[in-house]
Phi, psi and omega in degrees: 000165173245112185245356176208145172206182186227162164211092190255348184287163177286159176304326180293318177293323180293319178297321179295325181282334181233070187294340183270001181247153174272118182249124177300153184269359187237034180278120178282153176292144178231121185258359185198068181283127186238161177306145182082350177276162174291138179235149183280120184230153166238114185264165185273056177258006178086357184268340179053045182239133178289135177223178179236123180243159176291134177275112183134097187297132174246103180304144185299335183272003182297130177283151184303322183284351177253005187307315184290348182278344186260100175233062186272088185274338180228149172234128181285132182299329185290335185235006185298329182281352185246328185291134183301325183288341188241333195295325178293316178296322179300323180282326192239333190229081179258158180207163167260142176244115188276139188201169168226012176172160179216162183248146167220157184245134180241139176292144177289168180299334178279343181077007185265342182215168179244140179253126178281140176237148180246127183248131179219172164295152177299326179269003176062024176277156178293159178210187186224133169279152167280133180218172173230159183221168177206167180235122180247131179251125181279161176301337180275357179095001176281152179237142175234123174265127185226163183208163173216163183264138176272135179245161180215186176292148186280153170280183187297324183284326180282323186293346174288347181242319189212159183266005175221159173211155177291149173287120176255121182269136173288151184306326181292350179257357183301310184295325178295317181292328185264018176302129185292332185281160176296142179229157178286141180307322183293344177283334184254339183304322181296344180280344189268067183236165179290148183278148181303126183292333181292348178264000186240162172222162179211150177208151178287147178230173182290154174291000171308327182287346183300327179270123178294349177286340181271124182215079182210169179304340179299335180296332186243017178297130189269156167235240184275134177288145173280000000 
């Protein structure tokens, strides 16, 4: 699963990486984005504008008394077209989740503790996860926009740490993923593959990142590259 990620670049750098999207000029850096927090998304509504949705998909049909049970932060690519919580969003409500790195935890050789690793592009430029989103309306009339990250089998660099990785879309596939109209699952399934490992790097970081309360450059301080 993917349970933490970052967006540390400046708005100017983010705009340069995503020239076809409207990027706000006042986005603060985030070094430890965790579930239930706002995450930066571009949804398939045709506006190509960055917004912030709650991380943890809440299906639109969720009853109010079950609201707290839905913390769907990841959707598996292999079953996304079949699972009731995801299949409607997969067909109709897709999004990009903007990032410049993500964390995974690996057990130590002794098996007694877990070591966090940070994964980025080799050139440390921003990129985008494939995601889905939904809109939930409460009985009181409030609305919550939520999203989750799609995961797939890991590439060579990620599998040395974890057995899943987020789907990272190449820029040439953004417009296809963000088509506003409903699409057949078989049209999008081929996009949900592992990203080339030769374009990525990873390094261990401090367990400082384990607490979602910590959000500073210390979360991504590097040691030895994998």
